[in-house]
BALO-42064 format. One line per 10 residues: number of its first residue (from 1); their letters; for each residue x, y, z of N, C-alpha, C. Coordinates in nm, 3 decimals. Layout:
NUM) a) X Y Z X Y Z X Y Z  ...
END
This chain:
1) mtqtlfrdda) -6.578 6.895 -0.544 -6.553 6.967 -0.420 -6.475 7.094 -0.450  -6.515 7.204 -0.388 -6.445 7.332 -0.405 -6.368 7.365 -0.278  -6.240 7.394 -0.292 -6.159 7.435 -0.177 -6.199 7.577 -0.138  -6.234 7.597 -0.011 -6.289 7.725 0.036 -6.177 7.811 0.097  -6.108 7.885 0.014 -5.995 7.966 0.060 -6.037 8.075 0.156  -6.161 8.125 0.141 -6.209 8.236 0.225 -6.221 8.196 0.371  -6.233 8.067 0.400 -6.247 8.023 0.539 -6.117 8.042 0.617  -6.005 8.029 0.548 -5.875 8.047 0.613 -5.826 8.191 0.606  -5.865 8.264 0.501 -5.817 8.401 0.484 -5.926 8.485 0.417  -6.002 8.559 0.499 -6.111 8.641 0.447 -6.059 8.761 0.368
11) ylaecsatvt) -5.930 8.789 0.379 -5.871 8.905 0.309 -5.814 8.867 0.173  -5.819 8.741 0.138 -5.772 8.698 0.007 -5.879 8.735 -0.096  -5.848 8.834 -0.181 -5.949 8.889 -0.271 -5.952 8.821 -0.406  -5.847 8.746 -0.441 -5.848 8.678 -0.571 -5.760 8.554 -0.565  -5.786 8.464 -0.658 -5.704 8.343 -0.667 -5.713 8.289 -0.809  -5.618 8.207 -0.845 -5.623 8.133 -0.969 -5.699 8.004 -0.943  -5.783 7.961 -1.037 -5.863 7.841 -1.017 -5.891 7.775 -1.151  -5.932 7.649 -1.143 -5.964 7.572 -1.263 -6.112 7.537 -1.263  -6.176 7.553 -1.378 -6.317 7.519 -1.392 -6.332 7.367 -1.387  -6.418 7.321 -1.295 -6.442 7.176 -1.282 -6.579 7.135 -1.333
21) avtgqglvld) -6.670 7.233 -1.348 -6.803 7.200 -1.401 -6.870 7.327 -1.452  -6.945 7.312 -1.561 -7.027 7.420 -1.615 -7.171 7.371 -1.607  -7.250 7.428 -1.516 -7.383 7.375 -1.488 -7.489 7.484 -1.492  -7.612 7.442 -1.481 -7.722 7.537 -1.474 -7.723 7.616 -1.345  -7.645 7.571 -1.246 -7.634 7.644 -1.120 -7.518 7.743 -1.121  -7.437 7.738 -1.226 -7.324 7.829 -1.236 -7.194 7.755 -1.260  -7.084 7.830 -1.256 -6.952 7.773 -1.276 -6.899 7.719 -1.144  -6.848 7.598 -1.148 -6.785 7.538 -1.029 -6.635 7.538 -1.051  -6.560 7.582 -0.951 -6.415 7.589 -0.957 -6.355 7.492 -0.855  -6.227 7.457 -0.877 -6.162 7.367 -0.781 -6.127 7.439 -0.651
31) rtvfyplggg) -6.119 7.572 -0.655 -6.090 7.652 -0.536 -6.148 7.791 -0.558  -6.181 7.860 -0.450 -6.241 7.992 -0.469 -6.223 8.082 -0.348  -6.228 8.213 -0.374 -6.230 8.313 -0.266 -6.372 8.366 -0.248  -6.467 8.317 -0.329 -6.605 8.364 -0.323 -6.681 8.292 -0.213  -6.741 8.369 -0.120 -6.823 8.311 -0.014 -6.964 8.286 -0.067  -7.018 8.164 -0.047 -7.155 8.137 -0.094 -7.258 8.176 0.011  -7.375 8.216 -0.033 -7.485 8.249 0.057 -7.498 8.141 0.165  -7.503 8.186 0.291 -7.517 8.089 0.399 -7.498 8.153 0.534  -7.564 8.098 0.635 -7.551 8.151 0.770 -7.601 8.292 0.784  -7.689 8.333 0.691 -7.741 8.470 0.694 -7.662 8.568 0.612
41) qagdtgvlvl) -7.539 8.531 0.573 -7.453 8.624 0.497 -7.476 8.607 0.347  -7.487 8.721 0.278 -7.507 8.720 0.133 -7.388 8.659 0.061  -7.414 8.600 -0.055 -7.306 8.545 -0.137 -7.226 8.656 -0.202  -7.099 8.627 -0.230 -7.011 8.727 -0.290 -7.045 8.751 -0.437  -7.008 8.869 -0.484 -7.012 8.904 -0.625 -6.870 8.939 -0.668  -6.850 8.955 -0.799 -6.716 8.989 -0.849 -6.704 8.952 -0.994  -6.587 8.904 -1.034 -6.564 8.863 -1.173 -6.476 8.740 -1.177  -6.496 8.662 -1.284 -6.402 8.557 -1.320 -6.331 8.603 -1.446  -6.200 8.611 -1.441 -6.123 8.659 -1.555 -6.070 8.539 -1.632  -6.108 8.532 -1.762 -6.064 8.421 -1.846 -5.920 8.442 -1.893
51) adgreipiad) -5.861 8.338 -1.948 -5.721 8.344 -1.991 -5.697 8.451 -2.097  -5.801 8.480 -2.179 -5.786 8.582 -2.284 -5.817 8.723 -2.235  -5.844 8.738 -2.104 -5.867 8.870 -2.047 -6.014 8.907 -2.035  -6.102 8.831 -2.098 -6.245 8.860 -2.084 -6.289 8.835 -1.939  -6.386 8.914 -1.896 -6.436 8.902 -1.760 -6.582 8.855 -1.760  -6.611 8.758 -1.674 -6.748 8.713 -1.654 -6.797 8.772 -1.522  -6.889 8.867 -1.526 -6.941 8.922 -1.400 -7.017 8.815 -1.323  -6.989 8.803 -1.194 -7.058 8.707 -1.108 -7.156 8.783 -1.020  -7.286 8.748 -1.035 -7.391 8.821 -0.965 -7.424 8.763 -0.828  -7.385 8.636 -0.808 -7.416 8.572 -0.679 -7.333 8.445 -0.669
61) trkgknaegq) -7.318 8.397 -0.546 -7.247 8.273 -0.521 -7.332 8.188 -0.429  -7.353 8.062 -0.467 -7.439 7.972 -0.391 -7.372 7.836 -0.373  -7.415 7.764 -0.271 -7.373 7.626 -0.254 -7.444 7.540 -0.358  -7.372 7.445 -0.413 -7.433 7.356 -0.512 -7.534 7.263 -0.448  -7.628 7.215 -0.528 -7.728 7.120 -0.482 -7.733 7.001 -0.576  -7.761 6.884 -0.518 -7.775 6.765 -0.601 -7.919 6.750 -0.648  -7.949 6.640 -0.715 -8.082 6.620 -0.773 -8.191 6.615 -0.666  -8.154 6.577 -0.544 -8.251 6.571 -0.434 -8.265 6.703 -0.360  -8.191 6.806 -0.407 -8.199 6.937 -0.344 -8.111 6.952 -0.222  -8.024 6.854 -0.198 -7.933 6.861 -0.084 -7.805 6.934 -0.123
71) fteaichlpa) -7.748 7.007 -0.027 -7.625 7.080 -0.055 -7.509 6.983 -0.079  -7.424 7.022 -0.175 -7.303 6.945 -0.205 -7.182 7.026 -0.157  -7.063 6.977 -0.186 -6.941 7.048 -0.148 -6.890 7.137 -0.261  -6.973 7.155 -0.364 -6.938 7.245 -0.473 -6.989 7.385 -0.444  -6.916 7.485 -0.491 -6.961 7.624 -0.481 -6.983 7.675 -0.623  -7.103 7.728 -0.646 -7.145 7.770 -0.780 -7.138 7.922 -0.793  -7.068 7.966 -0.897 -7.055 8.109 -0.926 -7.155 8.145 -1.034  -7.259 8.220 -0.997 -7.369 8.250 -1.087 -7.338 8.373 -1.172  -7.331 8.360 -1.303 -7.300 8.475 -1.387 -7.418 8.571 -1.397  -7.385 8.698 -1.416 -7.490 8.796 -1.446 -7.539 8.769 -1.587
81) lpdpaasvea) -7.671 8.757 -1.602 -7.729 8.723 -1.733 -7.780 8.849 -1.803  -7.744 8.869 -1.929 -7.797 8.984 -2.004 -7.948 8.977 -2.019  -8.000 8.853 -2.025 -8.144 8.828 -2.033 -8.182 8.739 -1.915  -8.262 8.790 -1.820 -8.297 8.711 -1.701 -8.362 8.578 -1.734  -8.421 8.568 -1.852 -8.487 8.443 -1.892 -8.390 8.343 -1.953  -8.267 8.386 -1.975 -8.169 8.300 -2.042 -8.125 8.187 -1.950  -8.080 8.078 -2.009 -8.026 7.964 -1.934 -7.883 7.995 -1.892  -7.853 7.969 -1.765 -7.718 7.992 -1.713 -7.618 7.908 -1.791  -7.649 7.780 -1.807 -7.556 7.689 -1.876 -7.534 7.730 -2.021  -7.642 7.770 -2.090 -7.630 7.813 -2.229 -7.547 7.941 -2.239
91) hlsglgvqvg) -7.568 8.032 -2.144 -7.491 8.157 -2.145 -7.343 8.129 -2.129  -7.308 8.041 -2.036 -7.167 8.008 -2.013 -7.107 7.936 -2.134  -7.184 7.847 -2.192 -7.136 7.775 -2.311 -7.113 7.872 -2.426  -7.202 7.972 -2.437 -7.187 8.074 -2.541 -7.062 8.157 -2.524  -7.015 8.167 -2.402 -6.891 8.240 -2.376 -6.768 8.153 -2.402  -6.793 8.027 -2.431 -6.682 7.936 -2.461 -6.612 7.880 -2.340  -6.674 7.891 -2.222 -6.611 7.839 -2.101 -6.621 7.687 -2.098  -6.509 7.622 -2.067 -6.506 7.476 -2.067 -6.438 7.425 -1.940  -6.471 7.301 -1.906 -6.403 7.235 -1.795 -6.253 7.229 -1.825  -6.173 7.263 -1.727 -6.028 7.265 -1.745 -5.971 7.403 -1.768
101) dvvtarvdwa) -6.058 7.500 -1.802 -6.010 7.638 -1.820 -5.957 7.693 -1.688  -5.850 7.768 -1.696 -5.795 7.836 -1.579 -5.844 7.980 -1.578  -5.897 8.022 -1.465 -5.951 8.157 -1.451 -5.892 8.223 -1.326  -5.907 8.355 -1.320 -5.876 8.428 -1.198 -6.008 8.467 -1.134  -6.032 8.420 -1.012 -6.154 8.453 -0.939 -6.126 8.575 -0.852  -6.202 8.682 -0.874 -6.176 8.809 -0.804 -6.306 8.862 -0.744  -6.312 8.871 -0.612 -6.433 8.919 -0.547 -6.440 9.071 -0.554  -6.560 9.124 -0.542 -6.581 9.268 -0.525 -6.539 9.298 -0.382  -6.415 9.345 -0.365 -6.358 9.357 -0.231 -6.431 9.461 -0.146  -6.466 9.574 -0.203 -6.535 9.677 -0.125 -6.665 9.622 -0.067
111) rrhrlmrfht) -6.739 9.546 -0.148 -6.864 9.486 -0.102 -6.837 9.380 0.005  -6.739 9.293 -0.021 -6.705 9.188 0.075 -6.665 9.248 0.210  -6.585 9.355 0.207 -6.538 9.414 0.333 -6.655 9.470 0.414  -6.754 9.524 0.347 -6.872 9.572 0.418 -6.945 9.455 0.486  -6.953 9.344 0.415 -7.015 9.225 0.473 -6.937 9.176 0.596  -6.804 9.179 0.587 -6.720 9.137 0.698 -6.741 9.228 0.819  -6.747 9.357 0.796 -6.767 9.452 0.906 -6.902 9.429 0.974  -7.006 9.409 0.894 -7.139 9.384 0.950 -7.144 9.250 1.023  -7.082 9.147 0.965 -7.092 9.016 1.028 -7.026 9.016 1.166  -6.911 9.078 1.176 -6.846 9.085 1.307 -6.929 9.167 1.405
121) tthllchlvp) -6.996 9.270 1.356 -7.081 9.350 1.443 -7.198 9.268 1.498  -7.252 9.176 1.417 -7.362 9.093 1.468 -7.314 9.005 1.584  -7.188 8.966 1.581 -7.134 8.889 1.694 -7.118 8.978 1.817  -7.086 9.104 1.796 -7.081 9.197 1.910 -7.220 9.212 1.971  -7.322 9.213 1.886 -7.459 9.223 1.937 -7.495 9.102 2.023  -7.441 8.986 1.988 -7.468 8.866 2.069 -7.410 8.880 2.208  -7.306 8.961 2.222 -7.249 8.990 2.353 -7.336 9.091 2.428  -7.382 9.193 2.355 -7.461 9.300 2.418 -7.604 9.254 2.451  -7.656 9.162 2.371 -7.791 9.109 2.393 -7.779 8.957 2.408  -7.752 8.908 2.527 -7.726 8.765 2.547 -7.853 8.679 2.543
131) qlvngcsitp) -7.914 8.676 2.424 -8.036 8.598 2.401 -8.016 8.516 2.274  -8.095 8.410 2.258 -8.085 8.329 2.139 -8.131 8.407 2.015  -8.069 8.378 1.903 -8.101 8.442 1.776 -8.192 8.350 1.695  -8.302 8.405 1.643 -8.391 8.321 1.561 -8.408 8.375 1.419  -8.314 8.457 1.375 -8.315 8.506 1.238 -8.198 8.600 1.215  -8.142 8.597 1.095 -8.025 8.681 1.066 -8.017 8.709 0.917  -7.978 8.830 0.882 -7.953 8.866 0.742 -7.840 8.968 0.739  -7.736 8.936 0.660 -7.620 9.025 0.649 -7.601 9.059 0.503  -7.620 9.186 0.470 -7.607 9.235 0.333 -7.499 9.343 0.331  -7.460 9.392 0.213 -7.360 9.500 0.210 -7.414 9.633 0.262
141) dyarldfhmt) -7.545 9.648 0.271 -7.604 9.777 0.307 -7.662 9.781 0.447  -7.697 9.666 0.500 -7.750 9.660 0.637 -7.738 9.517 0.686  -7.753 9.502 0.816 -7.761 9.368 0.875 -7.872 9.370 0.978  -7.929 9.253 1.004 -8.032 9.246 1.108 -8.019 9.115 1.183  -8.050 9.122 1.311 -8.056 9.004 1.395 -8.191 9.003 1.465  -8.256 8.888 1.467 -8.381 8.870 1.540 -8.351 8.793 1.668  -8.381 8.853 1.782 -8.355 8.790 1.911 -8.484 8.735 1.970  -8.474 8.615 2.026 -8.588 8.551 2.092 -8.598 8.609 2.233  -8.681 8.711 2.248 -8.691 8.780 2.376 -8.817 8.866 2.380  -8.854 8.909 2.498 -8.974 8.993 2.514 -8.941 9.130 2.571
151) dpldkdvlsa) -8.823 9.146 2.632 -8.788 9.273 2.694 -8.762 9.380 2.587  -8.789 9.506 2.619 -8.759 9.614 2.524 -8.608 9.638 2.514  -8.567 9.694 2.402 -8.426 9.727 2.379 -8.414 9.875 2.348  -8.298 9.933 2.382 -8.274 10.075 2.361 -8.172 10.093 2.248  -8.214 10.160 2.143 -8.129 10.179 2.025 -8.000 10.253 2.058  -8.009 10.361 2.135 -7.890 10.441 2.166 -7.794 10.366 2.257  -7.848 10.291 2.352 -7.762 10.213 2.441 -7.685 10.108 2.363  -7.751 10.041 2.271 -7.685 9.939 2.190 -7.580 10.001 2.097  -7.612 10.114 2.036 -7.515 10.181 1.948 -7.391 10.221 2.027  -7.410 10.269 2.150 -7.298 10.308 2.235 -7.216 10.185 2.273
161) giarlvaaah) -7.283 10.074 2.297 -7.213 9.950 2.329 -7.128 9.901 2.213  -7.183 9.909 2.091 -7.106 9.870 1.973 -6.984 9.959 1.958  -7.003 10.091 1.972 -6.892 10.186 1.958 -6.782 10.156 2.060  -6.820 10.121 2.181 -6.722 10.089 2.285 -6.641 9.965 2.249  -6.707 9.862 2.199 -6.638 9.739 2.162 -6.550 9.758 2.039  -6.594 9.842 1.946 -6.514 9.874 1.827 -6.388 9.948 1.870  -6.403 10.047 1.955 -6.289 10.129 2.000 -6.190 10.047 2.083  -6.237 9.941 2.147 -6.149 9.859 2.231 -6.052 9.775 2.149  -6.073 9.769 2.020 -5.982 9.698 1.927 -5.955 9.554 1.971  -6.064 9.479 1.989 -6.049 9.338 2.026 -6.008 9.256 1.904
171) pvtvgnisda) -5.913 9.166 1.917 -5.876 9.079 1.804 -5.988 8.980 1.774  -6.000 8.946 1.645 -6.100 8.847 1.600 -6.022 8.729 1.542  -6.044 8.611 1.598 -5.962 8.495 1.565 -6.046 8.380 1.512  -6.000 8.321 1.403 -6.063 8.201 1.347 -6.001 8.078 1.412  -6.086 7.984 1.453 -6.037 7.860 1.513 -6.126 7.744 1.479  -6.107 7.634 1.548 -6.188 7.515 1.528 -6.209 7.443 1.659  -6.324 7.377 1.673 -6.348 7.286 1.782 -6.400 7.155 1.723  -6.393 7.050 1.800 -6.442 6.921 1.753 -6.593 6.910 1.775  -6.654 6.814 1.708 -6.796 6.787 1.731 -6.820 6.756 1.878  -6.729 6.681 1.938 -6.744 6.643 2.079 -6.738 6.765 2.170
181) eldanpalvk) -6.651 6.860 2.137 -6.641 6.981 2.219 -6.769 7.063 2.210  -6.829 7.067 2.091 -6.956 7.140 2.078 -7.067 7.067 2.153  -7.067 6.935 2.146 -7.168 6.858 2.220 -7.159 6.885 2.369  -7.035 6.907 2.416 -7.014 6.932 2.559 -7.047 7.076 2.597  -7.055 7.163 2.495 -7.084 7.305 2.520 -7.190 7.355 2.422  -7.311 7.301 2.427 -7.415 7.337 2.329 -7.454 7.485 2.333  -7.428 7.554 2.446 -7.463 7.696 2.458 -7.377 7.784 2.367  -7.270 7.727 2.308 -7.188 7.804 2.214 -7.269 7.842 2.090  -7.369 7.762 2.056 -7.454 7.791 1.939 -7.556 7.895 1.981  -7.548 8.015 1.924 -7.637 8.125 1.961 -7.764 8.128 1.877
191) smsvqpprgs) -7.765 8.051 1.767 -7.877 8.057 1.674 -7.976 7.944 1.696  -8.105 7.978 1.693 -8.210 7.877 1.701 -8.241 7.818 1.563  -8.206 7.890 1.458 -8.248 7.852 1.323 -8.137 7.792 1.238  -8.009 7.819 1.272 -7.897 7.771 1.191 -7.803 7.692 1.282  -7.779 7.566 1.246 -7.686 7.483 1.320 -7.555 7.472 1.242  -7.441 7.471 1.311 -7.313 7.459 1.240 -7.303 7.326 1.168  -7.240 7.324 1.052 -7.227 7.198 0.976 -7.139 7.098 1.050  -7.180 6.974 1.048 -7.103 6.868 1.111 -7.064 6.764 1.006  -6.978 6.673 1.047 -6.941 6.564 0.957 -6.793 6.558 0.930  -6.727 6.676 0.929 -6.583 6.677 0.899 -6.500 6.650 1.024
201) gqirtirigg) -6.563 6.655 1.141 -6.490 6.636 1.266 -6.445 6.766 1.328  -6.441 6.873 1.248 -6.400 7.005 1.296 -6.507 7.108 1.263  -6.536 7.196 1.358 -6.635 7.302 1.338 -6.564 7.436 1.353  -6.576 7.519 1.252 -6.508 7.650 1.250 -6.570 7.742 1.355  -6.486 7.818 1.423 -6.532 7.912 1.526 -6.475 8.051 1.503  -6.544 8.150 1.559 -6.496 8.288 1.561 -6.491 8.333 1.707  -6.372 8.380 1.747 -6.351 8.428 1.883 -6.320 8.578 1.876  -6.393 8.656 1.955 -6.364 8.800 1.965 -6.311 8.825 2.105  -6.188 8.880 2.111 -6.122 8.899 2.239 -6.067 8.768 2.292  -6.033 8.767 2.422 -5.987 8.643 2.484 -5.843 8.610 2.459
211) agadamidfq) -5.765 8.704 2.401 -5.623 8.680 2.376 -5.541 8.746 2.487  -5.466 8.667 2.562 -5.387 8.723 2.671 -5.475 8.785 2.777  -5.447 8.914 2.805 -5.524 8.985 2.907 -5.654 9.045 2.852  -5.675 9.029 2.719 -5.795 9.087 2.657 -5.919 9.007 2.699  -6.025 9.077 2.733 -6.148 9.011 2.778 -6.213 8.933 2.664  -6.271 8.818 2.698 -6.347 8.741 2.600 -6.481 8.810 2.575  -6.508 8.845 2.450 -6.632 8.914 2.414 -6.734 8.816 2.357  -6.691 8.733 2.263 -6.785 8.638 2.202 -6.707 8.520 2.146  -6.768 8.403 2.152 -6.707 8.281 2.097 -6.820 8.191 2.052  -6.824 8.163 1.921 -6.932 8.080 1.870 -6.894 8.018 1.736
221) pcggthvant) -6.958 7.907 1.699 -6.936 7.849 1.566 -6.985 7.945 1.458  -6.909 7.957 1.351 -6.948 8.047 1.241 -6.863 8.017 1.119  -6.927 8.011 1.004 -6.855 7.985 0.880 -6.834 8.109 0.795  -6.879 8.227 0.845 -6.875 8.349 0.764 -6.741 8.420 0.765  -6.736 8.531 0.691 -6.613 8.611 0.680 -6.620 8.727 0.780  -6.505 8.755 0.844 -6.499 8.855 0.949 -6.373 8.941 0.936  -6.378 9.060 0.997 -6.259 9.143 1.006 -6.164 9.083 1.110  -6.039 9.127 1.110 -5.939 9.071 1.201 -5.937 9.139 1.336  -5.999 9.256 1.344 -5.999 9.332 1.469 -6.124 9.418 1.472  -6.186 9.433 1.588 -6.310 9.511 1.594 -6.290 9.656 1.553
231) seigavvvtk) -6.169 9.708 1.566 -6.144 9.848 1.528 -6.168 9.870 1.379  -6.161 9.762 1.300 -6.180 9.771 1.155 -6.327 9.789 1.117  -6.416 9.764 1.211 -6.559 9.776 1.182 -6.597 9.919 1.148  -6.539 10.015 1.220 -6.573 10.155 1.197 -6.706 10.192 1.261  -6.771 10.292 1.204 -6.893 10.347 1.263 -7.017 10.271 1.216  -7.062 10.176 1.297 -7.185 10.102 1.273 -7.280 10.131 1.388  -7.406 10.159 1.355 -7.504 10.196 1.457 -7.631 10.113 1.440  -7.711 10.111 1.545 -7.843 10.051 1.538 -7.937 10.154 1.476  -7.994 10.120 1.361 -8.083 10.215 1.291 -8.229 10.195 1.327  -8.262 10.073 1.375 -8.403 10.045 1.402 -8.414 9.925 1.494
241) iekksattrr) -8.514 9.929 1.582 -8.550 9.812 1.662 -8.699 9.789 1.640  -8.735 9.666 1.604 -8.874 9.634 1.574 -8.922 9.518 1.659  -9.047 9.522 1.696 -9.111 9.410 1.763 -9.178 9.327 1.655  -9.113 9.217 1.615 -9.164 9.136 1.504 -9.274 9.040 1.548  -9.270 9.003 1.676 -9.374 8.918 1.732 -9.369 8.933 1.883  -9.455 8.860 1.951 -9.457 8.869 2.098 -9.325 8.825 2.159  -9.249 8.740 2.087 -9.124 8.688 2.143 -9.003 8.717 2.055  -9.014 8.813 1.965 -8.902 8.845 1.875 -8.878 8.995 1.868  -8.753 9.035 1.891 -8.711 9.174 1.875 -8.605 9.179 1.767  -8.628 9.259 1.664 -8.536 9.271 1.551 -8.448 9.395 1.568
251) ivlgfaa) -8.318 9.376 1.556 -8.223 9.488 1.561 -8.163 9.502 1.421  -8.174 9.623 1.364 -8.121 9.650 1.230 -7.999 9.739 1.244  -7.891 9.701 1.177 -7.764 9.775 1.180 -7.741 9.846 1.048  -7.674 9.961 1.055 -7.635 10.034 0.935 -7.505 10.107 0.959  -7.441 10.150 0.851 -7.321 10.232 0.864 -7.363 10.375 0.896  -7.294 10.436 0.991 -7.326 10.574 1.030 -7.302 10.668 0.912  -7.392 10.764 0.897 -7.381 10.859 0.785 -7.259 10.947 0.802
END
């Protein structure tokens, strides 16, 4: 099991950790600041710094899988391979990495922060377009949401709406609800394709606004990384709206030039 430090503090850019497994899926640590691919958000990249100062570039982060292909509670840090055909495990063994080694896990912060800004913006879109989501992709360069709807959307109107919510400086708060609370409020789940993980008794949530006299903007289960305030998003605009099918409208986000 890997302790997921990023869930409690998305601004924690590095941590000390111990190697618990060296596998074909990558290095597993006892704790990490690296977010694994999931919920539409890309996995983190960065470096693992060994005790002797050598750095292992991490090209991707994924959730571990067991022999049946089911996700485990391990998080795998995939090294960048000099030869794409090379074995991950052999490459790591060649570097002399062993179980028990202490490393410093350091994310590419500039990249992570772009992901955080985009992810929070997608939640703002859920407020501006109150329809179910049937697809999502959040990368460092763009984000997209697919809405289950037939009505046309206006790119400029949506961009203006995002700018207004960013300027309003709404706080973004991490919280938790119980499985029972979600069962009682199933409309909190905005996605048709991704369901929040259950089993621990607590489901992580992201709330935008709703503090004191501040208006509630969005509240939904989410395991991703977010900025602490909408003002931190900066200039994000709708770059494209596509009709992907008779019942799907895709909104693509980008950073303003």
